[in-house]
SEVEX-66356 format. One record per residue (C-alpha): x, y, z; residue number from 0. Coordinates in pm, 1 decimal, always signed. Layout:
// residues N
> X; Y; Z; NUM
...
//
This chain:
// residues 274
> -2862.5; +959.5; -416.8; 0
> -2665.4; +1219.2; -212.5; 1
> -2864.8; +1141.3; +59.7; 2
> -2876.1; +781.8; +42.4; 3
> -2532.2; +784.7; -10.6; 4
> -2452.7; +970.3; +336.6; 5
> -2688.4; +746.5; +499.2; 6
> -2447.0; +434.0; +477.0; 7
> -2326.3; +350.2; +748.8; 8
> -2007.8; +71.0; +849.1; 9
> -2252.7; -167.7; +896.9; 10
> -2357.6; -155.7; +533.2; 11
> -2045.5; -238.9; +445.7; 12
> -1934.6; -469.4; +710.8; 13
> -2276.9; -712.8; +684.5; 14
> -2168.9; -725.1; +315.8; 15
> -1827.3; -848.5; +381.4; 16
> -1976.7; -1088.7; +690.8; 17
> -2254.6; -1281.8; +403.9; 18
> -1912.4; -1289.3; +170.9; 19
> -1765.3; -1464.2; +416.0; 20
> -2036.8; -1692.7; +548.3; 21
> -2063.4; -1780.5; +112.1; 22
> -1679.8; -1851.1; +122.2; 23
> -1715.9; -2083.9; +390.6; 24
> -2027.0; -2292.6; +265.4; 25
> -1860.8; -2277.5; -89.1; 26
> -1575.2; -2446.2; +120.9; 27
> -1777.9; -2725.5; +244.0; 28
> -1991.3; -2769.8; -31.8; 29
> -1825.1; -2661.9; -319.6; 30
> -2094.6; -2491.5; -588.2; 31
> -2013.4; -2234.7; -834.6; 32
> -2310.9; -2000.7; -744.0; 33
> -2203.9; -1955.0; -398.7; 34
> -1855.1; -1808.8; -549.8; 35
> -2049.9; -1582.9; -737.6; 36
> -2258.9; -1489.3; -434.4; 37
> -1973.2; -1403.6; -248.9; 38
> -1795.1; -1216.8; -471.9; 39
> -2126.4; -1002.3; -526.9; 40
> -2141.9; -910.6; -170.8; 41
> -1796.2; -829.6; -158.9; 42
> -1812.5; -597.1; -456.7; 43
> -2104.5; -461.3; -315.4; 44
> -1931.4; -416.7; +34.1; 45
> -1646.3; -237.6; -123.3; 46
> -1830.8; +14.5; -312.7; 47
> -2041.3; +77.3; +29.4; 48
> -1707.7; +90.8; +193.8; 49
> -1577.7; +330.9; -63.2; 50
> -1897.3; +556.1; -84.4; 51
> -1814.1; +607.3; +271.9; 52
> -1495.1; +681.0; +307.7; 53
> -1538.3; +965.8; +21.1; 54
> -1856.3; +1097.6; +206.0; 55
> -1765.6; +1079.2; +567.6; 56
> -1488.4; +1250.3; +800.8; 57
> -1189.4; +1000.6; +795.0; 58
> -877.0; +1182.2; +920.4; 59
> -589.1; +913.8; +788.3; 60
> -411.7; +987.5; +1141.4; 61
> -687.5; +869.2; +1353.6; 62
> -715.2; +472.4; +1468.7; 63
> -1075.8; +487.1; +1288.7; 64
> -968.5; +633.4; +989.3; 65
> -632.6; +456.0; +957.8; 66
> -831.3; +101.7; +1014.3; 67
> -1096.4; +157.0; +735.7; 68
> -830.0; +241.6; +524.5; 69
> -634.4; -28.7; +564.7; 70
> -987.1; -239.4; +519.7; 71
> -1067.6; -98.0; +218.7; 72
> -725.7; -180.7; +25.7; 73
> -746.0; -464.6; +199.6; 74
> -1097.4; -525.1; +33.0; 75
> -949.7; -452.3; -330.3; 76
> -709.8; -686.6; -235.7; 77
> -952.4; -994.5; -145.3; 78
> -1143.2; -907.1; -449.9; 79
> -868.3; -904.0; -718.9; 80
> -745.0; -1232.8; -544.4; 81
> -1082.4; -1437.1; -574.8; 82
> -1102.7; -1324.9; -920.0; 83
> -752.4; -1406.2; -1046.4; 84
> -736.2; -1707.0; -810.9; 85
> -1108.9; -1808.8; -871.0; 86
> -1029.2; -2184.9; -761.1; 87
> -829.8; -2080.4; -472.5; 88
> -961.5; -2064.7; -77.8; 89
> -906.5; -1672.2; -115.4; 90
> -1182.8; -1502.7; +66.4; 91
> -1127.2; -1771.9; +363.9; 92
> -845.1; -1578.8; +464.5; 93
> -841.1; -1223.4; +358.2; 94
> -1203.7; -1138.6; +435.1; 95
> -1166.4; -1247.1; +848.3; 96
> -866.5; -918.2; +862.4; 97
> -1083.8; -708.0; +619.1; 98
> -1403.4; -747.5; +838.9; 99
> -1191.3; -811.4; +1166.5; 100
> -1057.7; -430.2; +1101.3; 101
> -1397.7; -313.1; +1000.8; 102
> -1569.3; -448.7; +1342.3; 103
> -1264.8; -288.6; +1530.2; 104
> -1316.6; +67.0; +1381.4; 105
> -1676.3; +82.6; +1443.0; 106
> -1586.9; +4.0; +1818.7; 107
> -1361.9; +331.9; +1816.8; 108
> -1477.5; +679.4; +1890.2; 109
> -1574.9; +892.4; +1585.5; 110
> -1270.0; +1068.5; +1451.9; 111
> -1246.5; +1466.9; +1430.5; 112
> -1090.5; +1682.3; +1164.6; 113
> -1028.6; +1682.1; +791.0; 114
> -1094.9; +1401.9; +566.0; 115
> -775.5; +1282.3; +426.8; 116
> -807.9; +1478.4; +81.2; 117
> -838.5; +1812.7; +217.2; 118
> -450.3; +1764.2; +355.1; 119
> -267.0; +1797.4; -22.4; 120
> -191.7; +2157.3; +42.3; 121
> +45.8; +2383.2; +226.2; 122
> +256.2; +2205.0; +528.7; 123
> -35.6; +1935.9; +564.4; 124
> +101.8; +1712.0; +261.8; 125
> +422.1; +1621.8; +474.1; 126
> +211.7; +1504.5; +733.2; 127
> -23.0; +1331.7; +452.7; 128
> +305.7; +1166.9; +307.8; 129
> +366.9; +1033.4; +646.9; 130
> +53.1; +882.9; +688.7; 131
> +3.5; +716.7; +374.6; 132
> +360.1; +557.5; +370.8; 133
> +344.1; +400.8; +726.7; 134
> -34.1; +345.0; +556.8; 135
> +93.0; +158.8; +265.5; 136
> +387.9; -26.9; +497.6; 137
> +100.1; -145.3; +700.4; 138
> -113.1; -296.5; +382.5; 139
> +278.0; -490.5; +313.8; 140
> +228.6; -632.2; +681.0; 141
> -115.8; -744.7; +671.0; 142
> -37.8; -967.7; +334.8; 143
> +298.9; -1122.9; +466.0; 144
> +101.0; -1169.5; +801.8; 145
> -181.4; -1359.7; +521.2; 146
> +91.4; -1526.8; +328.9; 147
> +248.4; -1650.5; +673.9; 148
> -76.2; -1767.7; +817.6; 149
> -189.4; -1960.4; +447.2; 150
> +155.0; -2133.7; +487.7; 151
> +94.0; -2282.1; +814.6; 152
> -209.3; -2395.6; +673.0; 153
> -78.7; -2569.5; +394.6; 154
> +207.2; -2688.4; +609.4; 155
> -19.9; -2888.9; +798.7; 156
> -221.1; -3001.0; +473.9; 157
> +142.4; -3128.4; +317.2; 158
> +183.1; -3296.0; +670.5; 159
> -100.9; -3448.8; +722.9; 160
> -85.1; -3604.6; +348.0; 161
> -397.0; -3459.1; +224.7; 162
> -525.7; -3589.8; -99.3; 163
> -467.7; -3341.0; -379.0; 164
> -748.2; -3177.4; -514.3; 165
> -965.4; -3176.0; -246.8; 166
> -1062.1; -2972.2; +48.3; 167
> -890.3; -2610.9; +76.2; 168
> -698.6; -2500.9; -242.4; 169
> -402.5; -2328.5; -168.7; 170
> -119.2; -2183.3; -342.9; 171
> +198.7; -2359.9; -349.5; 172
> +467.6; -2322.3; -49.7; 173
> +682.8; -2175.4; -284.5; 174
> +467.0; -1926.3; -400.0; 175
> +314.4; -1806.7; -39.1; 176
> +700.5; -1817.3; +102.4; 177
> +743.2; -1547.4; -249.9; 178
> +446.1; -1339.6; -123.7; 179
> +547.0; -1274.1; +195.1; 180
> +855.2; -1226.3; +63.2; 181
> +753.8; -929.3; -127.5; 182
> +542.1; -807.4; +117.3; 183
> +800.0; -775.9; +332.9; 184
> +1040.5; -573.9; +72.1; 185
> +775.0; -360.9; -53.0; 186
> +665.4; -297.3; +323.2; 187
> +975.6; -215.3; +507.8; 188
> +1128.3; +99.7; +272.1; 189
> +789.6; +260.3; +301.0; 190
> +758.5; +203.7; +696.6; 191
> +1145.0; +340.7; +664.1; 192
> +1068.6; +647.6; +477.5; 193
> +764.6; +735.4; +671.4; 194
> +942.4; +664.7; +967.6; 195
> +1217.8; +924.2; +862.3; 196
> +934.6; +1171.5; +746.9; 197
> +807.8; +1211.1; +1098.9; 198
> +1103.8; +1260.9; +1286.8; 199
> +1158.3; +1521.1; +1012.6; 200
> +829.7; +1639.5; +1087.5; 201
> +895.2; +1630.1; +1444.8; 202
> +1252.0; +1810.5; +1457.6; 203
> +1096.5; +2089.9; +1243.7; 204
> +854.4; +2137.3; +1480.6; 205
> +1108.7; +2192.6; +1746.4; 206
> +1000.2; +1938.0; +1955.1; 207
> +1214.3; +1597.7; +1819.4; 208
> +1197.5; +1440.9; +2171.4; 209
> +891.8; +1501.6; +2264.7; 210
> +575.1; +1230.7; +2236.5; 211
> +860.3; +959.5; +2182.1; 212
> +742.7; +766.9; +2424.4; 213
> +365.1; +717.8; +2255.7; 214
> +238.2; +396.4; +2228.9; 215
> +185.9; +431.2; +1845.4; 216
> +546.2; +550.3; +1823.2; 217
> +683.5; +299.3; +2012.0; 218
> +501.4; +11.4; +1810.9; 219
> +612.9; +167.0; +1519.6; 220
> +951.9; +184.2; +1639.7; 221
> +928.7; -176.0; +1681.8; 222
> +747.1; -314.4; +1398.5; 223
> +1081.3; -98.5; +1234.5; 224
> +1288.7; -342.7; +1412.0; 225
> +1115.2; -655.9; +1385.3; 226
> +1146.0; -606.1; +1034.1; 227
> +1498.1; -538.0; +1001.2; 228
> +1562.7; -854.1; +1206.8; 229
> +1310.7; -1037.8; +949.2; 230
> +1493.7; -878.7; +645.2; 231
> +1804.8; -1006.6; +801.3; 232
> +1744.2; -1374.2; +906.3; 233
> +1601.9; -1404.8; +588.0; 234
> +1866.0; -1292.6; +356.9; 235
> +2165.2; -1380.1; +623.9; 236
> +2058.7; -1676.3; +812.5; 237
> +1791.2; -1819.1; +507.2; 238
> +1546.7; -1810.5; +762.4; 239
> +1222.1; -1946.8; +607.2; 240
> +924.8; -2193.2; +656.0; 241
> +718.6; -2185.4; +1008.4; 242
> +967.3; -1952.3; +1235.6; 243
> +965.0; -1631.7; +957.4; 244
> +555.0; -1694.2; +999.5; 245
> +564.2; -1652.3; +1344.9; 246
> +811.7; -1357.1; +1333.3; 247
> +563.0; -1183.8; +1073.7; 248
> +291.2; -1251.1; +1351.4; 249
> +488.5; -1031.7; +1596.2; 250
> +530.2; -790.9; +1316.0; 251
> +141.0; -814.4; +1295.3; 252
> +95.6; -777.3; +1654.9; 253
> +304.5; -446.9; +1696.7; 254
> +101.7; -308.4; +1381.7; 255
> -222.8; -326.3; +1538.6; 256
> -109.3; -182.0; +1901.4; 257
> +21.1; +128.4; +1661.9; 258
> -264.2; +143.7; +1488.8; 259
> -487.9; +127.8; +1769.9; 260
> -330.2; +397.3; +1985.3; 261
> -410.7; +751.6; +1989.5; 262
> -282.7; +990.6; +1702.4; 263
> +19.8; +1196.6; +1817.8; 264
> +63.4; +1581.9; +1701.7; 265
> +281.2; +1544.2; +1345.3; 266
> +52.0; +1247.2; +1233.5; 267
> -230.2; +1440.9; +1193.2; 268
> -230.8; +1618.9; +856.6; 269
> -66.5; +1869.5; +965.0; 270
> +284.4; +2050.3; +955.9; 271
> +453.0; +2284.1; +1168.0; 272
> +269.7; +2589.4; +1348.7; 273
//
């Protein structure tokens, strides 16, 4: 069994997620309970293989491949829970493409080098790990807000087109989708702020506070924080809602992807000061 687990590759769970997505699309055009059930089975199989891969392989959280695969894993859990909880809604049609996209992009990247994430729970590395985990959880919030924005635009278009109720794609109401977007942003912003502050503290402790601040990853993270601050201000002071909020969320998601794909910087490698 251990050897079988070690043979699991990214293709294994990517293929499972792909089949689950194909079944979701088929169910959308020709609704049958068996298609939704099989989609959940393949989605769960992909999540199990994904989990085994993360546990067995060397995946430093600070590397682009590691961060993308961990983010995809959390979103896969989000997909499976949402598909069971909202079993009559087209949940998988929105979440699975993002999960599959993150996995495919991660597979294109060079293999990571370094220690697995769980080997960082000791010594000075704890603060580097805390920085990575907080930013990762903030990234989950950004992705959920992005998905909510896509759902909002699709549902808004359906309502404007006067699609018959109960037919076609079933989604949450616009009010609930907006609430989902709002909660995701409120969740992500303090986590991102805390993660960035820990990163600044680690740089200061290393005695190189101004070193590396022109890197793509750091600039992307700071840009993401600024966009979120603007989004929160517009939401609560200017009462920005609807399409404008959705498009600003897309900008935040784009900055997140840029930051995740950028090469890692020294204090995010799980290590503290030398």
